[in-house]
N, C-alpha and C positions, 0 to 999 in steps of 0.2 A: 489636605484640606479638609476642614470639617464638613460633616454632612449639614446640609441645610434644613432637611426635614426632620428636625429633632423631636422626638417626644418630650413632653413636659418632664418626665423622669430623667430622660437623657440630658434635657437642658438645665442641668443643676448649677445654680450659681454658687461657686466656690468662696464668694464673698462672705456665704452666711457662716462658713467655719472659721473664718478671721476675727471672730469677736473673742473679748478678753475672757479670761477664766476667772471665776470667782475663787478666791483663795481662803481655805479655811485652816485653823490652827488645831493641833493635836500635839499632845505629849510624844515626843519620838527619843528613841534609846540614841543615846550619844557614843556611838562605837569607838570613838578615839580615845575614851577617858577610862577604858577597862585594861586591865593587865593581869587578873586573878586566874589562877590554875582552872577554876570551875565556869571560867566565862561562857563555855560553849553551853552550858546547861542554865544559865540565869535567863529569866524572862524579861522582855521588852516589848515597846509598843510599836505597831507599824500602823500608822494612820489612826484608825479608830479599832483597831484589833490588839488585843493583849496575847502575845505568843510567848509559850511557856520555855522555849529553847530555840536555838539557832539552826535546828535541823529540818530539812524539806525533803518531803517523798514526791518526785516528779514522774509520774507514771507514763509509760510509752504509749499505750492504748487501752481501751475499753472494748475492744471488738468481741472478745468471746465471753463478755460479761452481761451481754444484752441480747435481747430475743430478736426475731426477725424485722421488729418494727421500730427497734431503736429503744425499747424501754428498758430500763435497769432489770435485772433478775434477782433472785436470791444470792446467786454467785457474786454480783456486783455489791449487794450489801455485805455479805461474809467478807469479800475482799477489803473493802474500805475500812470496815470496822475493825478488822484485823491489823491493817496499817496504823489505824490510830491507837489501838492498843500497844503498839509496839512504841509507844511514847513519842512519836514524832510531833513536831509543832504545826507545820503547815502541809497539807496534802493538796497537789495539784493533780487533778484528774487526767485521765487518758484523751479526753476530749469528747465534745459534742460536735457534729458534723454539720457545716453550714454551707449553702450552696445556693442555686436559683431553682426555683420551682421544686423546693425541698421536699414538700409533703408528697407531691405527686412521685418522685422518684424513690421514695423509701421502699417499695415493694420492688424495684429492680436492684437494690443492693445484693451483690452476690454474698456478702458477710454481714454479721451482726454489727452494725456501726451504731453506736449512741446517737440519739436525737431528743433535742428538748422541743418537743412538739407543742407544748403548751395546753394540752387537753387536761382534764382534772385528774385522770388517773396517772398519766405520767408524771405531773408535777407532784402530785400526793406521795408517789413512789419515791421520787428524789428526796422529799421532805422528810420522810421517816428515815431515810440512809442518813442525811445529813445530821439529823437529832441523835442517832446512834454515834456519828463520828463526835460530836460536841460533848457528849456524856464523856468520852474519853478525854476530853482536853484539847483535842486538836481543832485548828480550823481548815476548811476546804474551799478551794477556788475551781470552778469550772471551765476548763480549757476549750476554747472555741476554735476548731481547725475548719479553714475553707475546703470543701469537697472537691475542688478541681486538683489535679496534679498531673505528673508524668511518671513514667516507670517503664519496665521491660514490657513487652508484648504478651508475654504470659500472664500479667496482671490484669485480670478483666475490671477491676475496679477502676484503674486509671484509664482502660480504653473507654470506658463509659463516658468519663468525664475528662477527656484527653484535651484539654484547653492551654493555653500557654499565655504569656504576657505580650508576645510578640509573634511574628511569623517565623521566627528562629526555630532550629531544630531542638531536640533534646539535648541538652549539653553533656550529660554524665554517662547516659546508658546508650545502647545501641542507637544509631541513627533513625530517627522515627518522625514523621510530620506532626505538628501541632496546629490546633485551631486557634487562632487569635480570640482572646474573649474581647467582645465588643464593649462600648461604654455602657448601653444598656445592661448588659449582663454584670458588669461592674456594679452598676448602681444597685442594681437588685441583690447582689450580693452583700453590699454594705448595708443595705436595708434589713437583710436577713440576719446579719451581725447584730444590729439594733436588737431586734426583735427577740434573738435568742438570749442576748444579754439581759434583756427584760424579764424572761422566762426564768433565767438563772436566778436572778435576784428573789423573783417571786417565790422559787423553790426553796430559799432560804440559804443558797452560796454565800461565802463571805467576800467573794470577789470574783472576778474572771481573769483568765490568761487569753490574749490574742496571740494566736501561733502564727509568727510571721518567718518561720525558718525558711531556709533555701529550697525545702522540698516542696512547698505549696504555692499557690498563685500569690499569696501577699508578699512572700519572699522572693518571687519572680519579679514584680513589680519594684521592689526595693533595690533589686541588683542589676547592676551595669550588663553583666553577663548575659540576662534574658531580656531586660525591657529595652528594646530598640525601637520603640514608637516614635513616631515624628508627627503624628497628627493624633486629633481626639483629645478627650479631656484628662486622659491618665498617662501624659508624656512624661512627667516628671516621677522621679523615685518615690517621692513623698505624698503624691497624690491620692493613691487608692488607700494608704493606711490612714490619712487625713480624714478622708471621708468615712471610712469605717469607725474610727474614733468618734466623729461628729455624730453620727447615726447611734452609736451606743450611749452617749451622753443625752441625747435627745430622748431616746426611749427607756433609759434605764436611770438617768440622774447621775449624781455624782458618786461612782461607785469606784472601788479599789480595782485598779487594772494593772497586771503584770504583762510585758510583751516579750515574747521569746523572739530572739534575734540571731542571725547567723554573723559571725564577725570574721568572715572569710579574708576581708581586706587587710587585717593585721597578720595573717599567716606569711604574706609574701615579705613583709619587713623581717619578720622573726626567721624565716627559713635562710632568705638571702639568695646565694648561688645554688645552695642545696635544693632549692625548689625546682630545678630542672630535673632532679633525679627521680622524681614521683609523679606519675600522670594524675594522680588525684590531686595534686596541688597545681597542676599547669593553669587551670580555667581562671584563676583569681588574677591572672594578669590584666582582665580587663575590669577589675573591681575599683572602687574607689580608694583614695589613699585614706590613712587613718583619720587625717583631718576631716576629711568629707564626711567619714562615718561618724566622727564627734557632732558635726552639725546635725546629720540626720537624727543622732538620737536626742540631741536638744529639742529639734523639732517635735519628736513624739512625746517628750515630756511637756512642752508647750500644749499640746493638745489632749493631754489628759492621762499619759502613761505614769504610774507612780513607782514602777519599778522593772527591772529587767532580768530576763533568766538567758544569759547568753550561750550560745553554742558555736561549736566550730564546725559543724557539719559531718555526719558520718563519712562522707567521701574525702573531707580532708584530714579526717582523724583515725581513718581506718588502719593506717599503717603506724599510728604513733605508739601503741603498744608493741608492735612486732619488730619494728627497728627503732631502738631508742636513740642510737648515734644520730637521728636527724633533729631530736627534740631536746632544747635547751633547758637547763634546770629552772624548775619554777615557771614554766612556759606560761602557763594560764594565769598563775597569781600575778606575774609582771604585766600582764594585758589588763586584767581586771583592776590592778592599782592605777595604770594609766588612764583608763576611763574615769575612775573615782576622782583621780586628781583633776582631770578637766572639768568635772561637774563641780567640784570645790573651787576651782579657780573662777568659775562663772557663778559661783554662789548660786547653783541652780536647786531649785526646789520644786517638789510636786505640787499637785492642785491643793493639797490639805496643807501645805507650808512645810513640810518636812523634807529630809533630805531623801534622795533616790536610793531605793533599795537595788542592791546587785545581789543576786543568787548564783553562787558557783556550781557549774556543772561537772567539777572536777572530782570524781570519787577520790576517797583517801581510805588509809588502813591504820592509821593510829591518831590518837589524841593530839599528839604534838603537831602534826602536819595540818590538821584541821584548825588547831588554835593559832598557829603561825598565820594561816590563811587570813582569819579575821583580825588578828592583832596587827597585822602589818597593813591593815586597811585595804586589802584586797578585794573583800566580798564581805556582805553582811549575813547571809546564811549559806548553808553547806548543804549540797544535795547528798544523801544517803541511799537513794533508790536500790542500788545493787547491794549494798551492804545489809539492808533489811531483807532482801532475798535471801542472803546467805546466812543471815541470824537475825530472826524477828525480834529478838530481845537485844540487839546490837547497841541501841542507845543507853540501855539501862546498864548493860554489861561495862561499857565504855566508861559510864559515870563512877562505877564501884570498882573500876580498873580488874575485871574479870576477864577470864579468856573468852573470846567470841570467834565463830567460824569467819576468817577473812574471806572478802571476795577477791576471786584471781582476776577479774575483769575479762572473763571469757566471751562475754556477750551472748550466752546462751539464752538469757533471758530476752533480750532484744529479738533474737531470732525467733524465739517461740511467739512473741506478740506479733511480729511481721508475717508469721505463718498462721495467725488467726488461731492459734491452738491453746492448750492449757499451759498455765504457766511452768517454767522448768528452772532449776538452778543447778550448775555443775557440782558444787560442793554440798549442796543441802536439798535432797529430794523432799525434806521433811518441811517445807515451807510454811510459815506461820506457826512452827513449833508445836504440833501436836503430841502430847506425851505419849510415849509407847507404854502399853500395858505391861504390868509386872508378870513374869511367868508364873502359872501355878502348877508346872509340871513337876512329879517327884524326883526324876533324873533331870539334873539342871547341867551336866556335863556336856560340852560341846567341844570337838576339835576344829580348828581352823588351819588349813595347811597353806602357807603362803603368807608373808608379811609384807606384801605390796599394798597398793592403794584399796584394792577390793577386800583383802583379809583384813587390815588393820581397821578399816570401816566397820565390817561385819562383826569383828571382835569388840568394838567398842559399843555399838549399839546392842549385841546381846549382853554385854556387861551391864548396860543401862537396864536392860529387862531382868535382871538378878541370875543370869546364867553363869556358870563357872567355865570358863573358856581357857582353852590351851591352844595358843598360838605358835604354831611350827614355822620355823624357818631354816632351810638347809644353809644359808649363808651365815657369816658371823655378824652381820649387821643387817637391820631392817632396809628395805629396798627404798631409795630415793623417788620420790614422788615427783613426777613431771619431767624428769631430768632432761627429757628430748625436746623440751621447749625452751630450755635456758639460751639456746642461740637465737631466739627469737625475743628476748627482752622481757620474759616471764621470770627470769631468775628470783627477782626480788619478791615477787608476789608467790610464787611457788614456795620460796623459802619461808615465808609467814606461814602459809598452808601446812608446808611439813612441820614446824614448830607447833602448831595447833595440835596436829595429829599426834606427835610425839607427847606432848603434854597431857592429852587425854590417855594415850596409853599408859604414861607412867602414873598417872592417877589412878586408873583401875588396876594396875601392877601392884601398887601400893596398898590398894584395898583388898587385894587377894583375889577379886574377880577375872582378872586375865593373869595367866602364867606364861610369860613369854619364854619360849624355847628356841634360842638361837643356836645355829649350829647343828640342829636336829633335822634329818630327813625322816620323812614320814612314809613309811612302807606299808602296804596293805596286810602282807603276810603277818607282820609284827604287832598289828593293831588288836587289842583287846576290844572286840566291837560290843560288848555288851556294856563296857564302861560309859559310851559315849550314846546320848540320844539321837545325837546327828553330827554328820561329818561334813564341813564346807570345803570344796577344793577350790583354791584360788591360786593355781599355779601358772598362771600366765599364758604364755603363747609359743609357737614354734614358728619359724619361718620356712615358707616354700621356697627354695633356691633357683635361680635362673636355670633353664634346660637348653641352652644354646651354647654353640661352639666358643670356647674361649672364656666361658664365665668362671672358671677356676683360677684364673690369672690372677697376679697380684695387683694388677691396676683395675680389678672389678670390687666394688664394695658396695654391700647394702647401705641403705641410707641411715639406718640405725647405727651402723658403725661410724658413719662420718659425722652425725650429730654428737655421738659420744665422745668424739675427739676432734677437736679444730685443727689438730696437727696433720691430720688427714689430707686436707686440701691446701695446707700452707705453701707448697712448692709448686702446686699445680696451675696450670694456666688454661687449656682446654678442658672442659669437664662436660661430659654427656650425661644427661639425667633420663632416666626412664620413669616417667611419672604414673602415679596411679591416684594420688589424692591431693588435696590442698597442701599438705605437708611439701610435697616435692616442688610445687609452685613458689612456697616461701623459702625453699632452699635456694631455690634458683635465682629469686630476686635478690636475696641476701648476698649469694656468690658475686652476682652482678655488680652489687654495690661496693665489693671489693676488688673491683677491677678484672674479675675473672672473664674468660670466653666461655658461655653457657649455651648448649644446644639442648632442646627439651623435646623428647619424643612421647607422644601421646596416642596409643595406640587402641584403647578401649572408647568406642563410640559412647558409651553411658557416661564416662567421665567427661567427654566434649558437651554433652548436653547439658551436664552439670554446670559446667562453666559458662553456658548462655544465661545463666541466673545470678542476680545478687551479687555477693562479695567476690566471686571468682571471677566475675567479668572484668572487675578492677584490677586483679593481679594479671590478667591477660595483657591489659592496657600497659600496666606496669612493665611487664615483660617486653611489651613492643617499643616503649620509649626507652628502655635501658639495652635495646639492641640485642636480645635474645635471638637465637636461632629457634623457631619453632616448626616441628614436623608433625602434623597430625595425620591420623589413619596411617602410621607408620609401623613395620614391624621389624624387629631386630634378627637379622639373619645369622651374624657371626660377629664375635668381638676379638680382635686381635691385640697386639702390644700397643700400636699407635693408631688405631682406627677402629671404628664400628660401621659394619656393612647393614643398610637397611634396606627393606622392600617399601616402597612408599607410591603413592596415587600421583603419577604423573600430572593429570589435570589440577588437582586440589594445589600442587605446588605454584602453579602460575598466580593464585591468589594469594593476598596475605590472610593470616590466620583470623584477624576479626572479621573479614568478611565470610570466611568459612564458618565461622560459630553462628554467624546471622542466616546464612543459608540453612545450616542445620535446623535453626529455629524455626525456620520457614518451610521445614520438611522439603527442601529441594533435593533430589536424588541425583547421584553421579555415577557414571559408568566408570569402574575402576580400571586403571591401567598401571600395572604393576612394572616397575623398574628398580635398578639397584643404584645406590647411591652411598659412597664412603664418607665418614666424616672424621674428621682428625680429633684425636683425643690423648690426653695424659691419664684421665681418670674415667671410669665409666661407674654411674652410681645408679643402683636400681632400688625401687621400692617394691619389696617381695610382698606376695600374697602370704597371709596369716591364718594359722588355724590354731584353735584351743589346745593347750597342753592337757590332753585329756587321758594320759596314760594311767594315772593313779585312779582317776574317776571310774575308769572301766575295770580297772584290777579290783577295786572295791565292791563295783557292782557285781563281778565275777564271783568274788568271795562270798557274797550274800548280803553285803551291807547296802541294801538299794532301798531300804524303807525310806529313810531322810537322809539322803544324800545329794549335794548341791554342787554345782558347778559354776563358778564366777570368776570374772577378771581375766583381761588382756590388753589393758591400756597402756598405751606407750607415749600419747601426746593428752595435751589439754582437751582436744577435741573428743579423744575416746573416753576421757575419764567420766563424763557425765553418765554413761551407761554403767560402767563398773560400780560407781558409787550407788546409783538407783537400785542395781541388782543385788548388791549388798545390803541396802537398806531393806528392800522387799523380803529378802530371806530372813534377816534378824527381825522384823517385825512380825513375820507369820509362823515364825517356828513355835 
């Protein structure tokens, strides 16, 4: 029942929104008529904007680019001007945060969130940045994000604004209560959206993006999983969005509006029975059907949306790269095409009388896949955010058919933004392509020992600086990069990165800057030290083997042995894994999907704490749904042919591991009770501790070559690669 004592603001008349929209006409690109090879690079018009190609940069966040009051800094300017110089056509910012009592709460924000405050200095700063972006020929939209949200208990920002569309609990993360957003707060939020849109246009932005994805309050109101209201003005899924769009039109006029929308309802139909295998997909059982989603999108267009950026949600897609067997071929393209076909069948036009723009969020690594996406009428523009991080000149190189650094979809860039930290890319620490200075040394001879990922990268960057590099590798072939990630579906992506490195290596080998010495082991005692100005040791790692009874048995394997040979687990049914990192969790989930019985032992408390946050939480939930046996705070006592004996905490065993993780996060202490338990096994897999292969390094130091001696490299997986490449880069840059 509605509150009878409503304020004028709360007593909003929704009939105001139901007025007809004035249609304008503007030349619009006919996407269906093009089939030329260079279609990706041709200009077209979107409403009143002339766009120079079909590439979009969609930033994750602007958090570390702003000061404590939400104003853009020099970093902000440098970031977006560098993106524009990369020849992208359309830039979507990381966002200005919109909430209630926005100005009052700025000082309380724990991080540097962007704010369109409307004061002269704030607007003037944005105006200068936008002018620089326009000089490079790009257009830029400001993303408006509602400041409310949900998240784990460690996230202070979400604790401050812990609201929800309903009285329901947090659906994805650990269970936690949420405060229902009142009608009055919803009205205030909508009005502030209108105010922020007005400021954005006043600053010179070419349009705005309304962020309505599933992780914020607008997404909650648009989703059946969350919006369970049965009273008040915002009971229907469309109500809050319509009010926000109405306020934007009232305050800012007829402006270009893109809308970020989560298509979780499509995933249920796509995955079918396989949806039950992954926890991250289970929640969509309460979502609307595809037909209902079509109707919701149509309503959004009626109320002023000109185009969509469709997302499938981090929680729904976090496993897609890892477990490719769950994903149908061309999954995203098929879904985009269904939506476009629906729009065409309804002859749906935006408020300017043009076709509805659809921006793909699926990154690609070849021009063919991008062209096919467009030419098959799946989407109208392609997102290249991650590709630009991996190579700022990606678009130009793609057009000229030159070699570029391919993105491996490791999501390191996403993670860095989520941590409100500096931007990072696994395959490119030199983001935005600052040129390395040529060396002015007299002695330009350098020895690099080890042709793995660190050694090859270091050799290439040294060659770029004009050094003469001798690259030693004791094996007869260069090491395969990222081989341990192939089991998780990265093989195609890593293969492309391998090809890129090999091409670069061949290029500098032919030019004489790199001399590749395969089958040549480098010994300290045989080194003519005076012939090198520096030696870089990139010889990898050693494993520290298990020191428990039975560890030398044939049924005990290192996780790296297992990942190097799938046949190791082919005939095994009961597998026990001693886990130290995310790699073991991934292996466990993979084996469970192959109908193996898996027991997971987690002995290190710091790893348990790590699993309380972020992506690891979803791995734990997936393990639970796939019926893994998990033993936290357990220690391996001995290993026999057919069982492993554990020392475990008796009290903790009475609770499931989800609850244990929650209790750890709340710092609840337990009294440990030790008892033994035997677990049946066919194979015991352990993740060993690693330490650097430093024999050569210390031999060289002992022999007196310690002036310019560096030791880098021990990457085994994609998650390790970033440090190896970064270290290789900084050694080469500063030599």
